[in-house]
N, C-alpha and C positions, 0 to 999 in steps of 0.2 A: 115077325119084326126082325130086321137085320141090325145087329149091334156091331158097329165098326170098332176095330181094335184101337185102343188108345196108344198114341206114340209114347215110347219110353225114352226119357231124357236122362242120360247118365253124366254126372259131373264128377271128375276125379281130381281130388286135391281140394282142401278147405283152407287154403291161404287167402290172401287178399282178393285175388281174382275169382277163385272158385266159390268162396263164401258170398261174395258180392253177387255173382250170377245167381246163386241159390236164393238169397233173400229177396232179390228183385223178381225172380221168376215165380216164386211162390205167391207173389201179389198179383202178377200179371195173368197167370194161367189158372183156370178153374180146375177143381179136383176131377171133373168129368172129361177134361180136355187132354190131360197128359199125366203119366206117372213120372215123378221126379225122384231120382236116386242120387244121393251124395255119398261118395266113397272117400274115406280118409284113413291114414295109418293110425292116427291118435284120435281120442274122443274129444280133443280140444284143439282150438285154433291158437296160434301164438303170433304176437305182433313182432314180425321179423325186425322191424326198424327200432325195436326197444332192446334187442338182445345184447347190444354193446353195454347197456347199463347192468343187466343181469350178470354179464361176463366179468365186469369190473367189480361187482358187488355193491353198486350204489342203488340197486333196485332189486327187491326179492324176486326170484324166478317165478313165483306164483302170480305176481302182478302182471307178467307179460302174457298170460294165457287165460282163456275162458272156455267154458264148456260149449261145444258146438250145439248141443241139444237146447241150450238156453236161447239161441237166436234163430233157430229154424222153426217153421210151423210143422210140427210132427204129424199133423193130420194130412198134410200135403206132401211132405218130403220123407222118404225112407232113408234113414242114415245107416250106412254099413261101415263098421270099423274093420278095415282090412288093408293089406298092402298090395298095390298094383305091381304085377310082375311083367306084364306085356300087354300090348294092344294088338288084336288081330283085326285089322281094318277091313280086310276082304270079307271076313266072317262076321263082322260087326259084333265083336266080343271083347270084353275086358277080362284078362286072366288075372286072378287074384291068388294070394297064397293059400286061401281057404276055399277056393271055388272059382266060379266065373259068372259074369253078368253080360247079358245081351243088351244091345241098345239100338234105338232108331236114330237118335242124335247123341253125339258125344261132345263133351267139353273137357279138354285136357288143360288142367291148371295145376300141374304137379310141382311147380316151382323150380328153382335152380339148384345147382350143386357147386361146391368150390372148384375153381379152375386152378389146377396146380402147375400148368404149363410144363409138365414133365420134369419138374425140379426134383432131383433125387432126395429122398428122405423126408419130404414134406408130410406125406401121408402118415409116416411112422412116428415122427418126432415133433411135429408142430400141432398146436391147438387151433381149433377153428371156432368161429362165431356163427354157427349154422343152425342150431336149434336149441330148445330149452335145456336138454341134457348136456350138450357140449358147453353151453354157457355155465352151467353149474360146475362142470368138471374143471373149467378154466378158473373160475372164481376160487374153488376149493384148493386147486393146485397153487395159486398165488399165495393164498393164506398159509398153506402148509409150508411154503418156502420161507416165509417170514417167521413162522413159529419155530421151524427147525433151526434156522439161522441163530435165533436167540438161544436155543438149547445146546448148540454145538460147543464142544471144548475148543476145537480148531475151526475157526470161522471160514466158511466157503463163500467168498464174496459174489461168486457167480449166481448164487441163489437170489440175489437182489438185482440181477440184470434181467430186464424184460425187453425182448426184441419184438417189434411189430412189423411184419412184412406187408407193405402196402400203405400208401398215403392217399387212398381214395376215400370215399365217404365213410365206409365202415371203420377203416383204420383210424381216421382222424376223430370220429365220434368216440371210438373206444379209448383213444389217447386222452381225450377230454375228460372222460369219466375216471380213467386210471389216475390222472394227475390230481383229481379230487379225492380219490380213495387212498392213495399212498400215504399222505400225512396221517390219516386215521389208522392205517395198518402199523405205521411206525410207532404211533402213540400206544396202540393196543399191545404190540409185541416188544416194546422197548428197543426199537431199532433206530440207529442214527440215520436220519433222512438223507444225509450227505452220501451215504454208502449206496443208495438206490440209484440205478442207472436205467433210463428208459431210452431206447434207440429205435427210431423209425427208419426203415430201409425202403426206398422206392426206386424202381428201375427207370421210370419216366423222368423227363427233365424238370418236372414241376409237381408240387403237392396239389391235390384236387384238380387233376387235368380237366379242362373245359370250364372251370369255375372262374368267376370274375377275379382278375389278378390282384386288384386292391383288397378284396375280401380274403383272398388266399394269403396275402402278406400279413393281414390282421391275424388270421388263424395261426400262422406259423410263429409270429412274434409272441402271441399269447401262450402258446404251448411251450415255446423255448423258454419263456420267462418262468414257466412252471417246471422246467428241468428236462424237457424232451430234446434229445439230440437227433437231428435229421441227417440222413445220408441219402441225398437225392442223386439221381442218375447212376445209382448203384444197384447192381443186380445180385439177388441171392442165387448162388450157384448150386449150393447144396445145404441140406439141413442134417445135422448129425446129433447123436445123443448128448453132445457137449455144447451145442450152439449152432452157428451158421458159418458158411464160407461165402464171402462176398467179393465182388470185383467191380471196379469202376473203369469203364472203357478198356484201354490196353494195359492197365496196371496189373501187377501180380495179384492173384487172389489172396485174401487174408482171412484169418479166422476171428470171429467174435464169440467169446465164450458166454453162454447164457443158459440158465436152467429153465427159462420160460421163453418159448418162441411161439408167437401168435401169427397165423396166416390170415390176412384180411385183404387179399389182392385178387379180386376177380371172381366172376360168377359165369358159369356156363349153363346151358339148358339141362334138363333132366336126362339121364342116360337111357331111360325107358323110351325116349323119343327115337333115338338111333337104333336101339334094340328092336323096336317095332317097325323099322324099315322106312320111317319118314325121311325125306330128303332134308338134311339139316346142316347148319354151320355151327360147330361147337355146341350141338344139342339144341339149337334154336331154329325153328321153322319160319321161313319168310311167308307170312300169311297174306291172304287176299285182303282187299280193303274192307270186306265184311267180316274179317277175322276167321274165315274158313281156310282149310288146308287146300292148296291147289290140287284139283283132281278128286277131292273127297268132299262132296257137298253136305255130308252128314257129320263132319268133324270140325270143331272149332278148337283153336289153341290160343290161350291167353297167358299173360304173366311172363315169367322169366324164360319160359320155353318158346315164346313167340318172338318174331323179329319184325318190327315195324320201322320203316325207313322215314326219317325226318327229311322231307323233300328239300327243305331250305339249305341243308348242308350235305345232303345225300349220304348220311350216315345213320346207322340204327339208333333209335332212342335207347338210352341206358335203361336197364330193367329196374323199375321203381314200384313202390306200393301204389303211388298215385296213378300210374299208367295202367297197372293191373286192375285197379278198382273201376276206372273208367271203361276199360275193355269189358269187364264183367257186366256193367250196366247195358252196354251196346249188345252184347251176346244175349242177355236176357230178353231184350226187346226183339232181337232177330229170331230167337227160338219161339217166342210167342207168335210171331208172324208165320213161321214155318208150320207150326201146329195148326194154324188157321188157313193153311194152303196159300198163303201169300208169298210170292217169290221175290218181291221187291224188297231187298234187305238194306238196312242202314249201313253206311260206311263209317269206319272209325276214324275220327280226327282227334288227336291228342290236344287237350286244352290245358296247357301248362300253367298251373296256378302259382308256380314259384317253387323254390327249393330252399330249405333251411338245413344247415349242418350244425349240429350241437357241438359245443366245446366244453361240456360239463353242465351242471345243473343250473347255472346262472349266466351262461355265456353261449353265444352262437353267432353264426354268420348266415346271411341269406339274401335271396332276391325274391320279394313278395309283391305280386302285381306290378312288376317292373321296377320296384324301388329297392335299393340296397339297404340292408339293416344289419347292425352288429350289436353285441353286448346283451344287456338285459331285455331290450326290446325284441331282438331276434330270438332270444331264449323263450320269451312269452309266446311269440308266434309259433315256435316249434311245438310248444305244449298245446296250442290251439289246433295245429295240424294233427297231432297225436289224438286229441279228443274228437276231432272231426271224423277220423277214420272209424273210431268206435261208434260214434253217433250214426254214421251211414249204414253200419251193419246191424247194430242192436238198439238204436234209439237212445233216448235220455236215460233209460234204466241202466244200460251198459256203461254209459259215461259216468253215472253216479257211482257205480260199482268199481270200475277199473280206471277211471280217468285221472288226469294229472291236474291237481289244483294248487300245488305249491308254486304258483306262477312267478313269484319273485323271491 
């Protein structure tokens, strides 16, 4: 009797896209049909869209993560905790820090990295909102500044200046949480709240580019009311140990002194994409409609490292959790088809269910099913969106364990 070799499906990265692919695929493919391997650096998944809360200190960092082994079927999926170093696509191998794995089909879902646009000093002196540990570091740094300010004989007011670079989604959501947290910190450490300065610097001519102008105005006025100063159309030229140097248009550059600089302006694809020789733009590969890499029928790329064009405006869709999860569902179905020797693959069409941007625990703006929402109603919708992503990966059990229920 001839036993045919089972195809080996390797998924690298357990973010929204990679984990969604895994949990859908384990339901679609029988244990005798394929071997499934999931590789991730950590043994946990973290909700990237919640990191701004952990960074500001309004949500404990353990709330934003859960164990990968709790949501995968371990009888069907082999989980490997290791770091991907390179992908050798001609040899069909994934090179890891502690070894290598061969594949028949590969799903690259490695997520994005901060885009610093070559600004001097950012990597060295600015904090990022990129993973659980960077969020913890930022939260602890801010608390340390308040505690130290209180204890100093000679007060250094720059300790209470927080600069946020970028007024996109992450920047605005972080500012929303920060404006909720600052009064608590002031109370905790006996600091006069009038001494605290929060400055948001954005090079683009508007806050939240591409968002509805009416909602943007609402967000800006709410944050300004809570003490945020916006410097729009202003570029960060350099980050220094003492703060930042900014310039607006043709004006002379000037220095803003701050002990805390947070960089929240832009994501690029994973550097492993370029290192592995894929043709990419800022680490993102323009994938085929079925989400495979042009010229490589055995490699799919999804999430922040993939580039999908919105035909209506002929621009790439911004990398979001929503798009990554939808891609994961399509890739799982396409892999199931390939395993069964079906070559007719599904094409990916993004179904935009709406976008909600949080402005703190009880305020938000958004467009949901085509309708504009603000305030408590939008904040409720944001929590629904957060709970839905948990439900889609780990069902009701994960929602009960990690979900957000303080809806008002």
